[in-house]
C-alpha positions, 0 to 999 in steps of 0.5 A: 890958955884962955885968951892967952892966959892960964888963970882959969886952968891954974885955979881949977887945978889949985895951982895958982903959984906955979911957974907957967910956960906957953909953948907955941904950936909947931904948925903954921895956922895962918898958911894951913887954915882958913876960918869961915863964919856965916854972919846971918846964922844965929844960935837958936839957944835952947829952942830949935826952930824949923827955920834954924834947922833949914839954915844949919843944913844949908850951911853945912851943905855949903861948906861940905861942897867946898871940899867935896866931903872930907868933913868932920861936923861937930854937934852939941845936941844929939836930936839935932845931929840925928835929924840933920843926918836924916835930912842930908844923907840922901842929898850927900849920897847923890854927890857920892859922899858917904855920911857916917853918924855917931849914934847909929849903933856903929862903935866910935873906933869903927866910925873913925876908921871908915871916915879915914879910909873913905877920903870924901866921906863926912862924919857927924859927931857929938861930945866924944869927937870934940877931942881925942880924934886924930885924922891926919891927911886929906880925909879931914880937910874940913871941920864944921862946928855947928854951935859954940859948946856951952854946957847945958846950964841945968845939968846938976853938976854945972848948976851946982858950980854956977850957984856956988860961984854966984853965992860968993859974989862971982859971975858964973858965966864969965868965971865958969861957963865961958872958960869951959866952952872955950876950952872945948872949942879949942879941943874941937878946933884942934881936930883939923891940923894934925901935922905940918902938911895938913891944910883945910877950913874951919866953919863956925856956924854960930855968929855969936863969935862975932856978934857977942862981946864974949865972942872975941875970947873964942877967936883970941884963944885959937892960933892966928889964922885967916878969918872970913865973914860970909 
């Protein structure tokens, strides 16, 4: 669902007339999860500045310290992931925290295995780590989402879909870009709690969830849990 509604998903499937049933999560998110949102960390849009890089690294480090590692950090931009990794790996090493980074030549499955086995490690991941990652237990006690996962608007497929919606008099942001971002956000959020004994924190390093009118749709599309604005 998006904002507790199946409409977008049903329309994409061409299944508007089907019966629907929403099953609640078996997990107690209010007990198991605390969400943190830094109110001053603005999204940089498509222009990443040195000031933003500095602030992002500060907050990633801040939340990693809260759990002593044990963190999966999800990025939407490879060059930002690589630069952040290069800037942070020595500082983390000084704290005896190993940093594993997607794109360093190590296969995805091996990265995950290393992350699982090294309980206090940190893993920086891109697109494929937003879904299909199952790390129950202490090794993943901290999920850090660096940016709301909106698709790149000038990708040919994305651009074509948005142009089609606009040509029909629709709103491509509300009807396509936002729902797609929310679905991926939910997938990423779901990496943290994998069983009834898991506990941890989720840090959303993009204040648009509290400053933009559409931000409420992201928060209302996840299970109810404690939200802290810091």
